[in-house]
N, C-alpha and C positions, 0 to 999 in steps of 0.2 A: 397661651405661650406661643412663641414663634416656632415655626417648623424646624426640626433638627434635620439637617441634611448630611447624608453620609459623605465621607471623603475617602480617598484611597486608603488612608490610615485608620479609618473608623469614624465614629461620631464625634463631633466637636460640641462640648457643652459649656455653658457659662456657669460661674459661681459668684455668689455674693460674699465678699471677704469682710469679716468682722472680727473684732477683738473677742477673745474668749469671755471677757466681761459682759458681753451682751447675751450670753447663754446663762439662764438661771442655774444656780448651784445644784438643784435637784436634777436638772437635765444633764449637767456635767457628770454628776455621780452616776446617772443612768448610762451615759456613754462609757464611763470607766467600767461599770458592771458588765456591759456588753462585751467589751474587749477582754476583760479578765475571765469571763465565763466561756470564752470561745464562741460567742454569738448565741448563747442559749437563754440569756436574760438581759434586761435593760433596753437601752435605746440603740437601734440599728444605726451604725456609723462606721466610718473609717477613722482610724486614729493613729496618733503618733505622740511623741513626747511633748509636743507644744500645742496640741489642739485636736480638733475633730472636723470631719466633713460629713454632713447629713444630707441625704437625698430629699429633694422637694417634689412631692407628687404633683403631677400636672393638674389634677382636679382637687379642689378643696375637700370633697367628700372621700377622697382616698387617703387623707391624712390619718395615721393610726389613732385610735380612740384614746390611747394613753398619753398622747402628746399634750404638754401643758399649754394653757392659753397663751403664754408668753412665746413659746416656740412656734405655736400655730400662727401667731401674728407675724413673726419673723419670716415664716414660710410664705405668708401673703405678700410681704414686702419683696421677697425674692421672686415670686411669680410675676409681680408687677414689672420687674426688671428683666423678665425672660431668663431667669437663672434656674438651673436644674439642681443646684446644690447650695447649701450654706456652708461656708468654710470659716470655722472659728479657730483663730490662731492667736497665741499670746501676744504677738506683735502686729496683729491685724488692725484694721481701721476702727476707730471709735467714731460712731455716728451720734452726734449730739441730739438727734431727734428720736433716738431709740433708748429704751430703758437700759441701764448699766448696773450690773449686780456685783461688781468687784471693787 
């Protein structure tokens, strides 16, 4: 990944913007569980009414063990594009080269 440089306002990070349809249903459920449990269960994420943002570890070996192979593959794609987050939005981009679950 490219070096993240601090700015006077803080760090600037890139994200890969995708439709929520690119996130497997089980991972969506895990995100919702995380949000509804106050962060005690499920997939660590930021969320809102239209989607989720998931951190992409810098190193593949730092990906949590419970990440699905499908989400792990999306993290690889994000890392290849120097992205620090995956942003899944219901109005996000649909990438015809990636699996779509919706």
